[in-house]
C-alpha positions as CSV (number, residue, x, y, z in Angstrom):
1,M,39.5,-21.5,-11.7
2,Y,40.6,-21.7,-15.6
3,K,43.7,-18.6,-16.7
4,S,40.8,-18.0,-19.4
5,E,38.4,-17.2,-17.1
6,D,39.9,-14.1,-15.5
7,E,40.9,-13.5,-18.8
8,I,37.9,-13.1,-20.3
9,F,35.6,-12.3,-17.3
10,G,37.8,-9.5,-16.1
11,Q,38.7,-8.0,-19.4
12,H,36.9,-4.9,-18.2
13,I,39.6,-4.2,-15.7
14,S,42.2,-4.4,-18.5
15,L,40.4,-2.6,-20.9
16,R,39.6,0.6,-18.4
17,Q,44.0,0.6,-18.2
18,T,44.3,0.3,-21.5
19,Y,42.3,3.6,-22.1
20,A,44.1,5.4,-19.6
21,Y,47.7,4.3,-20.9
22,L,46.8,5.1,-24.6
23,Q,45.3,8.5,-22.8
24,G,48.2,9.6,-21.1
25,N,50.1,8.7,-24.2
26,A,48.1,10.6,-26.6
27,P,50.8,13.6,-26.9
28,Q,53.6,11.2,-27.5
29,I,52.2,9.4,-30.1
30,K,50.6,12.2,-32.0
31,D,53.9,13.7,-32.2
32,F,55.6,10.5,-34.1
33,F,52.5,10.4,-36.3
34,G,53.6,13.6,-37.0
35,I,57.6,13.5,-37.8
36,S,57.1,9.8,-39.3
37,G,57.0,11.5,-42.8
38,F,54.7,7.9,-43.9
39,Y,53.3,7.7,-47.2
40,S,50.6,4.7,-46.2
41,V,49.7,2.7,-43.3
42,T,50.0,-1.1,-43.0
43,F,48.7,-3.1,-40.6
44,T,50.2,-6.7,-39.6
45,G,50.2,-9.7,-37.3
46,C,49.7,-13.0,-37.3
47,G,46.2,-15.5,-36.7
48,A,43.9,-13.5,-34.7
49,T,46.2,-10.4,-35.0
50,Y,46.1,-10.5,-38.5
51,A,42.2,-10.6,-38.2
52,L,42.5,-7.5,-36.0
53,A,44.9,-6.2,-38.7
54,K,41.6,-6.2,-41.2
55,S,39.3,-4.6,-39.4
56,A,41.4,-1.5,-38.7
57,E,42.9,-1.2,-42.2
58,L,38.9,-1.2,-43.2
59,S,37.9,1.7,-39.9
60,L,41.4,3.9,-41.1
61,K,39.7,3.8,-44.6
62,V,36.4,4.5,-44.0
63,R,37.5,7.6,-42.2
64,G,39.4,8.6,-45.8
65,G,42.5,10.6,-46.2
66,L,44.9,7.6,-46.0
67,M,45.6,4.6,-48.1
68,S,45.8,1.8,-45.7
69,M,46.6,-2.0,-46.3
70,S,46.4,-5.2,-44.2
71,F,49.0,-8.1,-44.3
72,P,49.6,-11.5,-43.0
73,A,53.0,-11.2,-41.3
74,G,54.1,-14.5,-42.6
75,D,52.8,-13.6,-46.3
76,L,55.2,-10.3,-45.7
77,M,58.0,-12.6,-44.4
78,L,58.0,-14.9,-47.2
79,N,57.2,-12.7,-50.1
80,M,58.7,-9.1,-49.3
81,P,60.0,-8.5,-52.8
82,Y,56.7,-8.7,-54.2
83,Y,55.3,-6.3,-51.4
84,R,58.6,-3.9,-51.1
85,D,57.5,-1.2,-53.3
86,M,53.8,-0.8,-51.7
87,L,55.0,-0.8,-48.3
88,N,58.2,2.3,-49.3
89,G,57.5,4.7,-46.7
90,T,54.8,2.9,-44.8
91,L,53.9,3.3,-41.0
92,M,53.1,-0.2,-40.2
93,F,50.8,-1.3,-37.1
94,V,52.3,-3.9,-35.2
95,S,50.2,-6.3,-32.6
96,S,52.2,-9.0,-30.6
97,R,50.8,-10.8,-28.0
98,S,54.5,-12.0,-27.2
99,G,56.6,-10.2,-29.2
100,Q,58.5,-13.1,-29.8
101,T,56.6,-14.8,-32.9
102,S,59.2,-15.3,-35.9
103,E,57.0,-14.4,-38.6
104,V,56.1,-11.1,-37.3
105,I,60.1,-10.4,-36.2
106,A,61.3,-11.6,-39.7
107,A,58.2,-9.2,-41.6
108,V,58.9,-6.3,-39.4
109,D,63.0,-6.3,-39.9
110,K,62.3,-6.5,-43.9
111,A,59.6,-3.8,-43.9
112,R,62.0,-2.0,-42.3
113,H,65.6,-2.5,-44.1
114,E,64.2,-3.2,-47.4
115,A,61.3,-0.7,-47.5
116,G,62.0,1.9,-45.2
117,A,59.0,1.4,-43.1
118,I,58.3,3.0,-39.7
119,I,57.1,0.8,-37.6
120,L,55.0,1.2,-34.4
121,T,54.2,-2.2,-32.2
122,T,51.9,-2.5,-29.8
123,C,52.9,-5.6,-27.6
124,A,51.8,-7.2,-24.3
125,T,54.9,-7.9,-23.0
126,V,57.9,-5.8,-22.1
127,D,61.4,-5.7,-23.4
128,S,60.5,-8.2,-26.0
129,R,62.6,-9.0,-29.5
130,L,59.9,-7.1,-31.2
131,A,60.7,-3.8,-29.1
132,Q,64.3,-3.6,-30.8
133,S,62.7,-3.2,-33.8
134,S,60.5,-0.6,-33.6
135,D,60.4,3.0,-33.9
136,L,57.7,3.3,-31.5
137,I,56.3,0.6,-28.6
138,L,53.4,-0.1,-26.7
139,E,53.8,-1.7,-23.8
140,M,51.0,-3.3,-22.0
141,P,51.6,-6.1,-20.1
142,W,48.4,-6.1,-18.3
143,I,46.3,-7.5,-21.2
144,H,49.2,-10.7,-21.3
145,D,47.2,-14.1,-21.8
146,E,48.9,-16.7,-19.8
147,S,46.5,-18.8,-21.4
148,S,47.2,-20.1,-25.4
149,C,43.9,-19.5,-26.4
150,A,43.9,-15.3,-27.0
151,T,41.0,-13.6,-25.5
152,R,41.9,-10.3,-23.4
153,S,45.5,-9.5,-24.7
154,I,42.7,-9.3,-28.9
155,S,40.1,-7.2,-26.8
156,N,42.7,-5.1,-25.6
157,M,44.4,-4.7,-28.9
158,Y,41.8,-4.1,-30.8
159,A,40.4,-1.6,-28.8
160,A,44.7,-0.4,-29.2
161,N,44.2,0.0,-32.9
162,L,41.0,1.9,-32.9
163,Y,42.6,4.2,-30.2
164,N,45.3,4.5,-32.6
165,I,43.0,4.8,-35.5
166,G,41.2,8.3,-33.6
167,L,44.0,9.7,-33.1
168,L,45.4,9.5,-36.6
169,S,42.5,10.6,-38.2
170,G,41.5,13.4,-35.8
171,D,38.1,11.6,-34.6
172,N,37.2,12.6,-30.9
173,L,34.4,10.8,-30.8
174,L,35.7,7.8,-32.0
175,L,38.2,8.3,-28.6
176,D,35.5,9.0,-26.4
177,E,33.1,6.0,-27.6
178,I,36.4,3.4,-27.0
179,K,36.4,5.2,-23.4
180,D,32.8,4.6,-23.2
181,A,33.1,1.2,-24.1
182,S,35.5,0.2,-21.4
183,N,34.0,1.9,-18.9
184,N,30.3,0.0,-19.3
185,Q,31.9,-3.3,-20.3
186,E,31.6,-5.1,-17.2
187,R,27.7,-3.7,-17.2
188,F,27.6,-5.4,-20.6
189,M,29.1,-8.8,-19.8
190,H,26.8,-9.3,-16.5
191,K,23.7,-8.3,-18.8
192,Y,24.2,-11.5,-20.9
193,L,26.6,-13.9,-18.7
194,G,23.8,-16.1,-17.8
195,E,22.2,-16.3,-21.6
196,L,26.2,-16.6,-23.2
197,E,26.4,-19.9,-20.4
198,G,23.0,-21.2,-21.5
199,I,24.3,-20.7,-25.4
200,G,27.1,-22.7,-24.4
201,H,25.6,-25.1,-22.1
202,S,22.6,-26.0,-24.4
203,G,24.9,-29.5,-25.9
204,L,22.7,-29.0,-29.5
205,W,26.4,-27.9,-31.5
206,D,29.2,-29.1,-32.2
207,R,30.0,-27.0,-35.0
208,V,29.9,-22.9,-35.3
209,L,29.4,-20.8,-38.2
210,V,30.2,-17.3,-37.9
211,L,29.0,-14.5,-39.7
212,A,29.8,-10.3,-40.1
213,D,30.4,-7.8,-42.3
214,S,32.2,-4.5,-42.9
215,E,34.6,-3.2,-39.8
216,L,33.3,-5.5,-37.4
217,S,34.0,-8.6,-40.0
218,G,38.2,-9.2,-38.9
219,V,37.0,-8.6,-35.3
220,T,34.6,-10.6,-35.3
221,E,37.0,-13.7,-37.2
222,A,39.8,-13.3,-34.4
223,G,36.4,-14.0,-31.9
224,S,36.1,-17.3,-34.1
225,I,39.5,-18.2,-34.2
226,A,39.4,-17.8,-29.6
227,I,36.0,-20.1,-29.6
228,A,38.1,-23.3,-32.3
229,R,41.3,-22.2,-29.7
230,M,38.7,-23.0,-27.1
231,C,36.8,-25.7,-28.1
232,K,38.4,-27.9,-30.5
233,L,35.8,-28.1,-32.9
234,P,35.0,-27.1,-36.3
235,T,34.9,-22.7,-36.6
236,T,34.5,-20.9,-39.7
237,Y,34.2,-17.2,-40.2
238,C,32.3,-16.1,-43.3
239,H,30.8,-12.4,-44.8
240,I,27.1,-12.5,-44.4
241,L,25.9,-13.2,-47.8
242,D,28.8,-14.8,-48.8
243,V,28.1,-17.7,-46.9
244,R,25.4,-18.8,-49.2
245,H,28.1,-19.3,-51.9
246,G,30.0,-22.6,-50.3
247,E,29.7,-22.6,-46.4
248,V,25.9,-22.7,-46.5
249,T,26.5,-26.5,-47.6
250,R,27.8,-27.3,-44.7
251,V,25.2,-26.1,-42.0
252,N,22.7,-29.1,-40.0
253,R,21.2,-29.6,-36.9
254,R,24.4,-29.3,-35.4
255,T,25.5,-25.9,-36.2
256,L,25.9,-22.7,-34.6
257,V,25.4,-20.1,-36.2
258,I,26.4,-16.8,-34.9
259,A,25.6,-13.9,-37.4
260,V,26.4,-10.5,-36.5
261,V,23.7,-8.5,-38.1
262,S,24.3,-5.5,-40.3
263,P,21.8,-2.6,-39.0
264,L,21.6,-1.4,-42.9
265,D,19.1,-3.7,-44.2
266,D,17.0,-6.6,-42.1
267,A,14.7,-8.2,-45.4
268,Y,18.0,-10.1,-47.0
269,Q,19.7,-10.9,-44.0
270,C,15.9,-12.5,-42.6
271,V,15.5,-15.0,-45.3
272,L,19.1,-16.2,-44.8
273,L,19.0,-16.7,-41.2
274,D,15.6,-18.6,-42.2
275,E,17.4,-20.6,-44.6
276,M,19.7,-21.9,-42.1
277,S,17.2,-22.1,-39.5
278,K,15.3,-24.8,-42.1
279,L,18.5,-26.6,-42.2
280,G,18.3,-27.3,-38.6
281,A,21.1,-24.6,-37.1
282,Q,20.6,-23.2,-33.9
283,I,20.7,-19.2,-34.6
284,M,22.2,-16.5,-32.4
285,T,21.7,-13.2,-33.5
286,I,23.8,-10.0,-32.6
287,S,21.4,-7.5,-33.4
288,E,20.1,-4.1,-32.9
289,R,16.3,-6.0,-33.2
290,N,15.2,-9.1,-32.3
291,I,13.3,-10.0,-35.2
292,F,15.1,-13.0,-36.6
293,N,13.6,-15.9,-34.5
294,S,16.9,-16.6,-33.3
295,A,17.5,-18.7,-29.8
296,L,19.5,-15.2,-28.2
297,N,19.5,-12.0,-29.5
298,V,22.5,-9.9,-27.9
299,V,21.9,-6.0,-28.2
300,L,25.2,-4.4,-28.4
301,P,25.4,-0.9,-27.4
302,S,24.3,1.3,-30.0
303,Y,28.0,3.8,-30.8
304,Q,27.9,6.3,-33.7
305,N,31.2,4.5,-34.2
306,Y,30.5,0.5,-35.2
307,A,33.7,-0.5,-35.5
308,V,33.4,0.3,-31.1
309,R,31.0,-2.6,-30.8
310,G,33.6,-4.9,-31.9
311,I,35.1,-4.4,-27.9
312,P,31.6,-5.8,-26.3
313,L,31.3,-8.3,-29.4
314,L,34.7,-10.0,-28.9
315,F,33.6,-10.7,-24.7
316,C,30.3,-12.6,-26.2
317,L,32.4,-14.9,-28.6
318,Q,35.2,-15.6,-26.4
319,A,32.4,-16.6,-23.1
320,I,30.4,-19.0,-26.0
321,G,33.9,-20.7,-26.5
322,Y,34.6,-21.0,-22.5
323,F,31.4,-22.1,-21.5
324,K,31.3,-24.9,-24.6
325,A,35.0,-26.0,-23.6
326,I,33.9,-26.2,-20.0
327,A,30.3,-28.4,-20.9
328,D,32.5,-30.4,-22.9
329,G,35.0,-30.7,-20.2
330,K,37.9,-29.7,-22.4
331,N,40.9,-27.2,-21.1
332,P,39.8,-23.4,-22.6
333,D,43.3,-22.5,-22.2
334,A,44.8,-25.2,-23.9
335,G,44.3,-24.8,-27.8
336,E,44.6,-27.6,-29.4
337,H,48.6,-27.6,-31.4
338,V,48.4,-24.0,-29.8
339,T,51.6,-22.2,-28.3
340,N,51.8,-19.1,-26.9
341,W,54.3,-17.6,-29.7
342,V,55.3,-19.4,-32.6
343,R,59.2,-20.4,-32.9
344,L,60.1,-20.9,-36.7
């Protein structure tokens, strides 16, 4: 069995453990927020964790009251003088799988010493180099991926970001819905497992275009990174209607389009997906209603907090990447030119 198989298809266990851990540490986290005296909130990471940072920024913004930002850790490392004033006294949320990535460590150290940033780190290892530079460290070794294609760790760090946003914003419904998503992940996985395997094994595509908007945009991009790493195929993320402004020119009969359909509009999205279907693309939709004539439609649980749907959504993208890699005879554990962490 590949390591990524256990990490993807057993992630419901780690999600429940993560929720219990965060719930047990909620008083300490809330006390930390209360005494930190921050002026803004900043999210950072590298690769897939930076994609999660973009979703977290928006999830906090839509709940109001705090200025939030997101930056790639490498950008902060190289260009701290540009951002120093913006980061003055910020509460910086850092997500890291290894706690050893050079850009993240350097960015955190510069933010602390040059801008007075307060650091809260969520890490999938214990006693890491990053832990030494953090004011509060949430260590969750049960989410660590041994494979180089981050899957389980990304799902859990996404849930952890949302949980901390719920604590920070006082959104108890968000906390309850994260718990529900964690408890129901196994049931959801089994419901669509066969159909997701069918898409992965279809042999009809060798290029992937993933579309999503709003709070699910960053987390969908993180899922697309997992597909690219496992399949070693061209994989692109784009906002839904923005796809017309460039990426649509590369859609053809060997393209799998995965559209995370916004529940707030049907007409424009129907026209867009029909256009791409006429270009020969295989269409998979993630939508409350199957009105798009897609080869497969996945219905995510309808949580009031739209961002919570990102937890089951990540599984769908990871599963497709895994099944496609297996169908093509590739090792899903080993992303091409990808290591478990980057050391500069």
